[in-house]
N, C-alpha and C positions, 0 to 999 in steps of 0.2 A: 581760601581766597574768594573774593566776591565774584558773582556771575559776570558782571560787566568787565571786570579785569580779565577773567578767563577768556571771554569772547574777544577782547582786544588782543590778548596774547595769541590767540589762535589765528586771528587775522594777520598779525605781525609775523608769526611763524610761517604762515603760508606765503606771505609776500617775500620774506627772506628766502624761503625755499625757491620761489619762482625766480627771484633775482639771482640766486646761486646757479639755477639752471641756465640762465642766459649767460652769465659771466663765465661759467665753466664749460659751456658748449654742450651740455647734456641734452639729448633728445631721445625720443622713443625710436624703436626699430623702424627703418625706412627713412630716417632723417639723415643727420650727419654721420660720417663714417669714422667718428672719433670716439674713443673711450679712454678716459684717464682716471685711474683710481690710486689714491694715496695709500702708502704703506710705510709708516715711519716717515723718513724723509725721501723715500724712493717712490717712483711712479711707474706704473705699467701703462704703456701706450699701445693700443691695439686697434686693428681695423676690423669692424664687424663684417662677417661674411654675408654675402647675398645668396648663398647656397640654401635652397628650400629645406634640405635635410637638417640644416642647423638652425632653422627658424625657432624651434622650441627653446633651444639653449639660449638664443639671442633674447627671447622674451623673458626667460628666467633671469638672465644676467641683468637685463634692463630693469626688471622689477626689483631685483636685489639692490641695484644702484639707486633706484627711485626711493626705496625705503631708507637707504643710508642717507640720502640727501635730506629727506624729511626729518629723520632723527637728528641730522646735523643742524637743521634750522631750529628745531625745538630746543636742542641743547644750547644753541647760540643765545636764544631768548632767555633760557634758564640761567645761563652764565651772566648775562647782562643784569638780570634782576638780582642775582646774588651779589654782584659787585656794586651796583648802583641803587638797589632798593626799589620797592614798589612805587615809591613816590616819583620815580623817573617817568612813570606813565602819565601822571597828572601834569608834570612839568613840561612834557613834550607834546601831549595831544589832549585837548579838552573834549573831543567828541569822536563819533564813530563814522563820520561821513567819509567818502572815498578819498577826497583830496587830503584831509588831515591825516588819515591813516597812511596814505602814500608818503607824506612828509615824515611821519613817524617811522615808517619802515626804512626810509633813507637814513634817518638819524641813527636808528639802531644798527644799520649796516656800518655806518661810520664808527660807532662805538665798538662794534664787534672787531674792527681792525685794531683798535687800541688794546682790547682784551687779548686778541691773537698775538700781538707782539709781546705783551707782558706775561702772558700765561699760555703755554703751548696747549693746543687743543688735542683731543684724543677721540675725534668723532668716529674713527674707524672701529673703536671698541664698543660703540653703543650696541645694545641688544645681545651682547654675549654674557655668559655667566661669569662669575668671579674667577672660577678655575681657568676658563678659556682666556680671560683677560690677563691672568698671570702668565699663561704660556706665551701669549702674544707679546707681553712686556719683555720677555726674555729674547724675543727674536726680531722685534721691530726697531731696535736701536740703530742709530746711524752707524754705518760701517766705514769708519775713517781710519786710515793708517798713514804713517809717514815713512819715507824712504831714508836711507842713511848710508853708512860706510859699506855694509854688507848687502848683497842682493836678497831680494824677497821673492818667494814663490807664493803667488796669490791663486788659490784654487776656488773656482766658482762652482758652487753646488746648489742644487734645489732642495729646499726645506719641505719635507713631507708634512710637517706640522702646519706651516703657513698654507700649503696647498689645500689641506683638508679643511682648515678653518675659514679661509677666505679665498675662494677660487678666482675672484676678479683682481686680486692684488698681486704684486710681484712676490714670488716665493723663493727668491734667491738669497743665499747667504755666502759669506766669504770665509776662507781659512787663510791665515798668514803663516807660512811654513808649517802647515798642518795643525795650527791652533786657531781657535776662534779669535776674531779681531779684538774683542774686549779683553781677552786674556793674553794677548801677544805683547811682547816688549816693544813692538812697533806701533801699538795702538795710539790713536790721536790723544786720548786722555792721559796716557803715561807721558807723552811728549810734553804736555803742558807743565810738568814738574821739573823739566830740565832747565838748568841755569842759562841765562842769556848768552854768556860767552860760548858755552857748548853748543847752543842752538846756532849761533853765528858761524861756528866752525863747520857744522854740518851743511849749512847753506853755501859757504865759500868753497869748501874742499870737496864736498860730495853732491853738490847741486840738489840738496834736499827739497822735496816738495811733499805736500799732503795729497792723498788721493782718496776718493770715495765713490762707491757705486751709487749713483743717484737715479738710475732709471733703466728700464728695459723697453724695447720697441719690438713688437711682435709682427714680423713680416715673413713671407714665405721664401725660403731658400735665399737669404741675402748673400751676395757675393762681392760686388764692387760698390764702394761708397765714395761719393764726391759731395763735399759741402760747398754750395754755391750761394751767392747773394739772393735774397728773396725777390729782388727786382728782376731777376733773370728767369730762367726756365721754370714754369709753374706759376708765374705771377697772375696770369689771367684766370687760371683755375681757382686760385685763392680768392680773387675778387668775386668770382662767380659764386663761390660757396659762402662767402661772407654775407651775401644777400639772402641766402636760404638756409643757413646752418641751424636756425632755431625756429621751431613751430610757434614760439612765443613772440617773434619779432614784431608782428603787426598789432599787438595788443596795446591797450592804454598804458599798462605798467611798463612795457618796453620803452615807450616814448617818455613817460614820466621820469624814469630813471636815467634818461639821457643816453640810452643804449641804441636808440634808433638813429642817432646822428652818424654821418659818414666819418669813418675812422681815417686818420692820417695814414699815409703810406709808410709801412714799417721797413726797417732796414736790417732786420734780423736774418739769420742764415736759413736756407732751405736745403735739406739733405736729400740727395737722390741716391737711391739704392737699386741696383740691378741684380737680378737673380735668374737662375736657370735650373732645369732638371732634365735628366736623361729621358724620363718617362713622359714628360709633358709635351704637348704640341704647341706650346706658347712660352714666351719669355715673361719675366716679371720685372716691372719697372714702377717703383713707388717713390713718392716725394713725402718728406716729413717736415712740417714747419716746426722748427725747434722752439719757437716762442709759444705756440698754442698747442703743439702736439698733433695737429690735424694731419691726417694721412690722405693722400690722393694717389690714384693709379692711372696709367694710360688706358685707352679704350681697347676693346678686343681686336680691332683691326690692326692696331700697332703691335699689340702683344703677339698676335698670330703672324705678323710679318717678321718680327725680330725674335727669332727662336732662342738665341743664346747671346743676350746683350752683355757686352764686356764693359769697357770703360766708357763713361759718358762725360761730355764737356759742354760748356756753353758755346754759343755762336757769337762772334764779335760783331760790334757795330761797324758800319762802313766797309763791307766786304770789297767794295769797289771804291777806292780813294780818289777823290777829285778835289783839288785845292780850291776850285771855284765854287764848290757847293755851299749854299747858304745855311744848311742845317744838317745835322747828323741823321743817318738812316737808322732808325730804331725798330724797323719792321721785324727783325729777327732777334730782338732782345729776349723774347719768350720762346726759346727754341733750344733743343738739345742735339748735339752731335753724338751719335752712338755707333760704336764698333761692334760688329756682330760675327758670331761663328766660333766653332770649336772643331777639334780633330775627329770627333766621333761621327759615324755615319748618321745621316739625317740632320746633323747640325753643322756640317762642314761647308755648306754653300752659303756663306755669310755675305756681308756687304757693309757699306758705310751709309748710314741713314741720318737724315735730319727730321726730327719730330717737332713740329711747330705747335705752340700752345698745348704742351703735354698736360694731360689731366683735365682739360676743359671739355666737357661732354658735347658742347655745341660747336666748337671751332677747331678741335684737334685734328691734325692730319700729318701724314708722314710721306717722305719720298726716299727712294734709294738712289744714291749718287753713282753707284758702281753698276756696270753693265754685265752682260753675259747671261743669256737665258738657255743656252745649250752647251753641251760638252765640246762642241767644235769651236767655240769662241774662246779667245785667250783669257777674258776676264771672268770666266765661269769657274765655280768650284773653289774659290779662295775663302779663307776666313781671316778676320782682322781682330786685333786686340786693342789698338789705340790709333788715334788720328789727331793731328794738330794743324792749326791754321798758320801758314807761313807765306810770306810774299817771296816767291822764288823768281818771278819774272821781272821784278824791279820796277814795275809800273803801278804799284799800289794795290794790285789784286791779291787778296788773301786766298791762295789755293790751299788744298789739303795735302799734307805729307803723311804717309802711312806706310806700314810694313804689313806684308801679307804672306800666308803660307798655304800650300796645297799639299795634301797627303796623297801619294800615289797608291798606298796600301795601308789600311787601318789595322789589319790583323797581323801584318808582318812585324816581328819584334826587332829585325835588323835595322840599323840606322842608315846604312848606305842605300841610296836610291829610293828612299821612301818619302822624302820631302823636297819641296821646291819653295824657295823663299825669295822675296823681292822687296826692294825699297822703291816705292811708287809715289808719284804725285798726281793728284786729280786736279786738272786745270779748271779754274773758275772761268766760265764763259765771259767774253768781253761784251760790254754794252755796244749797241749800234752807233749811238751818238749821245751827246750831253745837251741838256736844255740850256739855251743861251741866257735865260733869265735867272733860273735857280741853280744851275750847275748839276741838276740831278741826272743820273744815268737813265737813258730811255731805250725802248725797243725800236725796231724799224717802223712800227706803226704809230709811234709817238707815245705809247703807253709807258708807264714806269717800269724800268728794267727789273725783272725778277729772275735771279739765277736758278731758282727752284722750279720754274715753270716747266711743263712737260716738253716744250719746244727745245729746252736746253739739256734734257736728260737722255742718257746718263752723261756725266761729265767725262771728258776725254782723259784717259789714263796714260801715263808715261812711265816706263820702267827706267829708273835711274841706275840701279845696281842690283846685283844678286847677293843674297846672304842674309840681310836683316829680316827677322821673322816675327818677333813678338814685341818687345819693348825697346824704346830708344829715347834719346834726348837730343836737343838741338841747341848748339852754342855758336857764338861768333868768337873764334879763337884769335882772330886778327881783325880788329875793327877798321884797319886801314885798307883792306883789300875788298874785293867784291864777292867773297864767298861766305857761306855758312857751313858749319860742320855738324854732321850727324854722328853721334857715338851710340852704337847699337850693341845690345847684349843679345848675342845670337844663341838661342836655346838649342836648336837642333844641331847646329854645327859646332857648338861648344867653344865659343870664343867671343872676345870683345873686339870690335872693329871700329875704325874711323873712316868716314866718307866726307870729303870736302866738295861741296856743291857750288859751282859758279853760277851766280844769278844772271839772268838775262832773258831775252825772248825765248830761248831754248835752253833751259837749265841743264847742266850736265855735271857729272862727277869728274873732277880734275885730279883728285888725289885720293888714294885709298891705302890703308895700312891696317895690319893686325896689331892691336895693342897687347893682347894676351891670348894665347891658345892653350894655356894650361890651367884654366880656371874652372873647368867643369861646365855643366849646362847653365850658362849665364842666363839670368831671368830678369829681375828688376834692375833698373838703372836710373839714377837721379843725379842732378848736379847739386853740389853742396859746398857751403863755405865753412870749412872746419878751422880756418885761421881766424881766431876771434878778433884780432886787431886789424884785419883787412877792411878797407872801406867798402860800404855797401854798394855804392855806385861810383863809377869813375869814367872820365872821358879819355883816358889814356889807353893806348894799345898794349901797355904792359900787363894789363889784367884782362883775361877773357871774360866775356859777359854772356848772360843767359838769353836765349831766344825762347826756348821752352824747356823747363826744368825737368821734364819727364815724370812729374808726379802730380796727383790730384790734390796734394797738400802743397800749396804754392808758397813755400817759405822763401824761395828765390824767385823773384818776379822778373819779367823781361827787362833787360838793362842792368840787372844786378850783377855783381862780380861773383865768381866762384873759384874755389881752389882745388876741389876734388870731384871725381866721379865715383859714386858708391854703386857697387854691383853685387847682387846676390847670385850664388850658384844654387840651382834648384836640384838637389841630389836626392835620390831615393835610397837612403840608408836607414833601414828599419831599426827602431829602438829595441834592443834586446834586454832581457832580464828585467824589464820594467812593464808591469801591468797596471791597469787603472786602479785596481783594488790595493795593490801593494804600494803604488806610488802615492796614493792619497793618505794612507794611514801608517805604513811602515817606514816611509821616508827613505827609500834607497837612493842611490846616485841618480840625480835628476837631470834631464835634458834642460840645459839653460843655466843650472846652478853649478854642477860639478863637471858636466861633460863639455861645456863650452870653454874654448881657449881664447886668449885675448891678445897675445903678442906673437910676432913672427918666429921668435926663438923656440916656442914650444908647440906651435900649431902643426898638426899632422894632416889637416884637411880631410879628416874622417867625417863624412857627412856633409851637409850643406854648409856654406860659408858666406860671410860678408866681407867684401874687399873694398879698399879705398885706393883709387888711382890718382896720384898727384899730377896736375898739369905741369909739364916742364916749363921752367922760366927761361926767358930770353927770346929774342926775335926768331921766329920760325922754329924754335926748339921743339914744338909740338909735332912738327912734321918728321923729324929725324931722331930725336933723342928718346930713350926709353921712358915710359911712364912708370914711375916708382909705384909698385903694388905693395900695400900693407894689408895683412890679414887682420881685420878688426875683430872678428869672432868666427869660430868654426865649431862644428860638432852638432849641428841641427839634425835631428833624426825624425823619421816618419813614424807616426803611430797608426799602424794598419787598421783600417776599418772597411766595412763592406761598401760604404759610400765613396771611398776614395781609391778604388781599385784602378781607375783609369789614369795612367800617367801620374802617380803620386810623387810628391817631392816636398822638400823643405830646405830653406825658408822660401817665402814668396816675395812680395814687394817691400821696398825699404823707403822710409820717409825721414826727413829732418823737420824739427819743429822746436819752438821755444815754449816754456811753461806759461809765459805771459804774452799777451798781445804786444806787438812792437818790440819784442825781445831782441830782434836782430840789431836794432839801433844801439843797444847797450854794449855791443862788442863782445857779448858772451858767446861761447861756442854752443851750438844747438844740441838738443837731445836727439837721439836716433830711435825711431820706432820701426819694428820689423813685424810684418804679418807672417806668422809661422806657417801658414797654409796647412799642410797635412801633419805638422807637429801639434796642431790643435792648441796653439798658444800664441799670444802676442807678447813681444819683447820690447822693453824700453832700456836703452843704453845711455849712460852718462859719460861726459868727458872725464879723463883721468889727468891728475896733475903730473907735471914733468918729474921724472925720477932722475935726479942729478947723478946718482950712483951708476946708472946704466945709460949708455949712449944709444939713442933711438934714431933711426934714419928719418922718421917722420913723426915727431911727437904729437902733431895735431890729429893724427889718426888713432891715437890711443884712447880707447873707450872700454868701459866695463859695464856689465849688466847691472841695472838698477832694480828692475823687477821683471818677472815673468808672470803673465796672467794666463793661467791654464783654464781654457774655456770649455773643453769637452766637445768641441766641434771644429770643423775646418774654418780657419781664419784666413779668408781670401784677400782681405785688404784691411786698411784702417783709415777712418776719417778723423780729421782734426778741425774743430771750430772753436771760436772764442766768445760767441754770443751765449747768453744764459739759456739753459735747457728748461723749458716749461717753467714751473714755479717752484722748483726744488731749491733748497738751500745750497748756495754755491757762491764762491768769490767771483766778483765781476772781472772780466777780461782775462781770466785764466783758462787754460786749454780744457776742452771737453774731448775725450777720446771715444769714438764710436767704433766698437769692435763687433763685427758680424760673427755669429755662430751658425754656420750653414745648416747643419743637420738639426739643430735645435730651433730653427725658424725664429730667431730673435737677434736683436742688436743690443749689446750691453753699452751703457753710457757711464763712463768714469769722468769725474771732475777733479782737476788739479787745483791746488791752493797753496798758500804761503805757509800753512801750519799754524796760523794765528786763529784763535777761536773768535770768529767775527760775530757769531750769534749768541755766544754764551750759553749754548744749549746743545748737548750732544745727542739727545734723544727725541727732541720735539720736531715739529714741522719746520 
């Protein structure tokens, strides 16, 4: 090849590499905290540590990625020449001046997109020997499978081959019922050979979906996950990092490629992950932008204040409602409400916190809304798992409703006398007055009302009732009266209770009843619509409506109808005769496949369970009539580990969701997801068809296991979102499941789909 051509190719390769750096967010150590590496169609997203002891590894990893990007740029130009010929150089650029070379680089970038779509790239294999490329070829294929009539056991394992050959890429592979995905009868490729009528039957009768592991997110000790809009908590941190995420942003190339222009506000999801550790003197709170993969964390002041962060939620607009106000109050859009504390010594003095501008190094700050600084004060020494915003005073103020627990003895194994639990509301302070012109709430001195100002802290707490301790839901069971109802899953007192709260200047419980005291250690509770033909919303008092669904997966929004309350019992029944080695290879009886029961006739409640309580029909029937309980599944057992010795149990939280966005409008019954907690698995249940040969008291509560995802670590929660995750192959508007593996310090990302081969390529990017 001529010297001039080689020089021009080198310039183009460099420009393509630089453009790739900017578009992919790659920077050297000390810049952005994001690192994304492709492996097949899977992506590893990790946060680079600032620990000096790891600086050398950071430099090595960054150097490795740098070489990979340069090889990728050279390979890109090589591919273009192969497809379009050497004459493409003369047709696109007559000279070597900077402007024309820049234009040439842009055109080659555009052409590279065409080549990418028509011919899958394999840049991750550059620089490896043929033998190593052959090994990677066997392990980098897309790991897609389909569900069907029979349940699947999905085992997540780490591949030593991938880990050795490419340390920066995801090294996980899946087994389906003990077999590699490609060899399984449930593989995506085998499904493509099924006739259309048989496919349709799988969809109609067994809620068939395709699933694929598309990514891993490396975070320290992930526990609770909540997927929030990108315009809420973390928005200012993202805008701040957009300005400084690349060392290349101020260069001429950056501007010439149009990357220096201000980006439009995105509407993709942002995932918040909270974590904790017995040995750590701080909690962990991270956000992950699902579109870019960028990871942010709260500052040290916040992490050292909130030692055991549990559930996190957004803060609503207009905490103080005034119908005369000219505009909405958006000052707390970028804020998190965090519940803190656990039963172990040193972590048991929790609280309710608001973190404003979380992740923004310049403006982040946090306040504790709960009081109590000494043992003599009533509000001292409580821990909290969740808190919700509810107007209990009837004047438009959104106060906080929460449940809290205090342990009188951490070392005593007896239940009696060891816990105290309360249902509490934290009253939002009242503004002194309102502006006559704008209607805005004001302080006494005329400044804008700020309920988080030090003059208003802590918020006044009011005890509504005794008993609720961990999780709860809020519903309006009669829209014609002035009450809202709390349905609480009481863990320590082992029952499910109902508390009807009358709204007013002094809210109070006017009715309380026990719905079930034979359910075991009740844990998770959510409101669910299991009757597929029921309207989503209604103005009639015949249907109860949601105030807060009790879940971070908001399938049922405020104002939606619901038919059931799903409750898990968090039991400590250890799995016997099942070890990791035998379970994964010899395939004995498995927790979730053979041990789970699904109908009331055969359930023996051995181990943890999932129950469905149907809301009684008829005026005021919920006050006096029994709530029909159906055992949806039972037999969840604990896999004993060193890390889950403190209060182990299974299963954990329960969620409902639809495989596709807006699926609730179709009238289809939802899927049920269960975080197995100490069972170290995540479970997905599908609705069962009515069996006309058997009479069931509640056919809508009949569900069966679709698949169990065995993660090898504690699964404390599950997140569900519908926006695309980074740039992995996936079907738009289908659910993405985010499954934390606590001991493995990572979050697995599974994508659902229709089963159709949208990309026509099972192994490419």
